[in-house]
N, C-alpha and C positions, 0 to 999 in steps of 0.2 A: 503495501500499501505507502502509495506514495503523502506526505507531507500536505495535509491539509486536502485531502481528497478520500471520498468513500471507498469503500470495496470494490474494487469491479467498474471501479469510472473513473476521468483521468483528470488530466487539466488543463488550460488552454493561455499559452502566453504572449499576448498581442501588441504590438508597435505602430504608433499610428506618428506618423507627421506633417503636425499645423502648416499650414501656411504663413500661420504668425511667428512660426523661429522658433515653435513650443514642440518636446517630444514628450509624447507619452505612452506608460509603459504599464498595460494591466497586465495580473493573475486571475484567473477565471479559475474556484476550484468546487467543487462540488457542497462543501462541509459550509454550515451558518447557522445562525444562534437556532433556527427551528431545531435545531440536536441538544440545545443546551450549551452549545460553543460559546464562550466569550467570544467578542469581537478583539481582533489582534489591536496589539498597541502596542506603542514603545514600551521598553521596558528597561529598566536600571539594572542589569547586572553582576555578580559581584567578580572580581578578579577570579575567579576556580569555577564561575559556572560556565559550562558547555555550551548554553542553548541562549537566547533572547538579545540579540544583537542584530539580527535582519533589519529592522524597524529603526532601530536605532540606524544606522548605518544610511537607509534608504531617507529618514526625518532629518540626519544630517547634509548629505547629497543635493536632497531631491528641492524644488523652486514649490513644493506641495504635495500633497500626500491627502490619500482618504481608501475609506472604505465601504463598500456600495452593497446592497442584497441583486443577490441574482435570479432571474427569472426559470425556473420552476423550483431550482433551490440553488442554497450555496452562498459565495460571495466574488467579487470584486475585489481586490485592492489594487492600487494606481498609485505610480507618480508620476507626475509631470516635473522637466525639465526644460527651463529657460536658454535653448541655445544659442539664438543670437538677441543681442542686447542693442 
């Protein structure tokens, strides 16, 4: 089972380059709040923790990020990068 997915389901990574000089990266998966899962959030891992740095890195590098519901189930975690200034 891949991280963030239901057994037997995959995930999708989508990259969109906008005419406004922004790049949007989306990761769609099949797990969501309807299963009692917590919404992804930035953590403050300890030095010895082996997990919890993914969104911390995204938040530090991206110009914006968020989490949205996905139909019929699951979620989309996205990040926006302004590449033209």
